C-alpha positions as CSV (number, residue, x, y, z in Angstrom):
1,M,56.4,278.5,189.0
2,Y,53.0,280.0,191.2
3,N,53.5,282.3,194.1
4,T,52.0,281.7,196.7
5,N,53.7,284.5,198.3
6,Y,51.6,287.1,196.1
7,E,48.4,288.8,197.4
8,C,46.2,290.0,194.7
9,R,44.8,293.5,194.8
10,Y,42.9,294.8,191.8
11,K,39.4,294.4,193.4
12,D,41.1,296.2,196.5
13,N,40.2,299.8,194.3
14,N,38.7,302.6,195.6
15,F,38.6,304.8,193.1
16,D,38.1,308.6,193.3
17,D,35.2,310.0,192.3
18,N,36.6,312.2,189.6
19,I,37.9,309.0,187.2
20,K,35.7,308.3,184.7
21,D,34.3,304.9,184.3
22,E,36.1,304.0,181.2
23,D,39.4,305.2,183.1
24,K,38.3,302.6,186.1
25,F,38.3,299.9,183.6
26,L,40.9,300.0,182.1
27,I,43.1,300.2,185.8
28,Q,41.3,297.5,186.9
29,D,42.5,295.5,184.0
30,Y,45.9,296.8,184.2
31,L,46.2,295.7,187.9
32,Y,44.0,292.4,187.0
33,K,46.7,291.5,184.2
34,N,49.7,292.8,186.8
35,D,48.4,290.0,189.8
36,F,47.7,287.6,187.2
37,L,51.5,287.7,185.7
38,N,52.9,288.1,189.3
39,I,51.2,284.8,190.2
40,F,52.8,282.8,187.8
41,C,55.8,284.6,188.1
42,I,56.2,285.9,185.0
43,N,58.6,288.9,184.6
44,G,61.0,290.9,182.2
45,K,59.9,291.3,178.8
46,E,57.0,289.2,178.5
47,K,55.8,290.4,181.8
48,I,56.0,294.2,179.7
49,N,54.7,292.9,176.2
50,I,51.4,291.3,178.1
51,L,51.1,294.2,180.3
52,N,50.9,296.9,177.4
53,S,48.7,294.6,175.3
54,N,45.2,294.4,175.2
55,I,44.6,290.3,176.4
56,L,46.9,287.7,178.3
57,E,48.6,285.9,175.7
58,Y,47.1,282.2,175.1
59,N,50.3,280.3,175.0
60,I,51.1,281.7,178.4
61,I,48.0,280.2,180.1
62,E,48.7,276.7,177.9
63,R,52.1,276.5,179.2
64,I,50.9,277.3,183.0
65,I,47.5,275.6,183.5
66,P,48.7,272.3,182.9
67,E,51.5,272.1,185.3
68,L,49.7,273.7,188.2
69,Y,46.4,270.8,187.3
70,I,48.9,268.9,188.4
71,K,50.0,269.6,191.7
72,L,46.0,270.3,192.6
73,N,45.1,267.0,191.3
74,N,44.3,266.0,194.8
75,S,42.8,268.4,195.8
76,H,38.7,267.2,196.1
77,E,37.9,271.2,196.5
78,L,39.3,272.8,193.6
79,K,38.4,269.8,191.3
80,E,34.8,270.0,192.0
81,C,35.7,274.4,191.3
82,M,37.5,273.3,187.9
83,K,34.3,271.3,186.9
84,L,31.4,273.9,187.9
85,A,33.5,276.6,186.2
86,A,33.7,274.4,182.8
87,A,30.4,273.4,183.1
88,K,29.6,276.8,182.6
89,I,30.8,277.1,179.4
90,I,29.5,273.3,178.9
91,S,32.5,271.5,179.3
92,E,33.7,268.4,181.5
93,D,37.4,269.4,180.8
94,E,39.2,270.5,184.4
95,E,42.0,271.9,183.1
96,L,39.7,274.4,181.4
97,G,38.1,274.7,184.5
98,L,41.3,275.6,185.9
99,C,41.6,278.3,183.2
100,L,38.6,279.7,184.1
101,L,38.9,279.9,187.8
102,F,41.7,283.0,187.1
103,S,39.1,285.0,185.0
104,Y,38.1,288.3,186.5
105,D,35.4,287.1,188.5
106,Y,37.1,284.1,190.1
107,M,40.8,284.4,190.2
108,F,40.9,286.9,193.6
109,F,39.7,283.6,195.9
110,T,40.5,281.2,193.7
111,H,44.4,282.4,194.3
112,K,43.4,282.2,198.1
113,C,42.4,278.5,197.6
114,I,45.2,277.8,196.0
115,C,47.7,279.4,197.9
116,S,46.0,277.6,201.6
117,Y,46.1,274.1,199.6
118,L,49.9,274.3,197.9
119,N,51.2,275.6,201.3
120,N,49.2,273.5,203.5
121,G,47.8,271.3,202.0
122,Y,44.0,271.6,203.0
123,I,41.9,275.3,202.0
124,L,39.5,276.6,204.3
125,E,35.6,276.3,204.5
126,N,34.9,279.3,204.4
127,D,37.0,280.1,201.1
128,I,36.2,277.1,199.1
129,N,32.8,277.6,199.6
130,T,33.1,281.3,198.4
131,L,34.8,280.7,195.4
132,K,32.2,277.9,195.0
133,K,29.3,281.0,195.4
134,L,30.5,282.7,193.2
135,I,30.6,280.0,190.6
136,N,27.2,279.4,190.8
């Protein structure tokens, strides 16, 4: 359901100066989607179809976020981040906020914080503060 052993790499790109900006965008988008799918253990034909499409399909997010939300429900730090993210689009819905925490700008640190919480029962203060700063 959630791969706490996976390490996001979509932000760790050092592109050659000869690569065009539009190609960099396509590569980063592909890497982001690949990280997202690996985090949520989505493989096979479903993964290939998503990587070849322009968007992450809503039905996948609709299927995985409620389960993850239940697992994270006791983390006050993550719930605060969910509320901050939801407030960005004038909402108070924490599940919606959790969805937003997996957007391109936040997923790198969201995943790090969730892994820490699920594996250890706590989140390093520096990591949660970095995520909060990104959201604000």
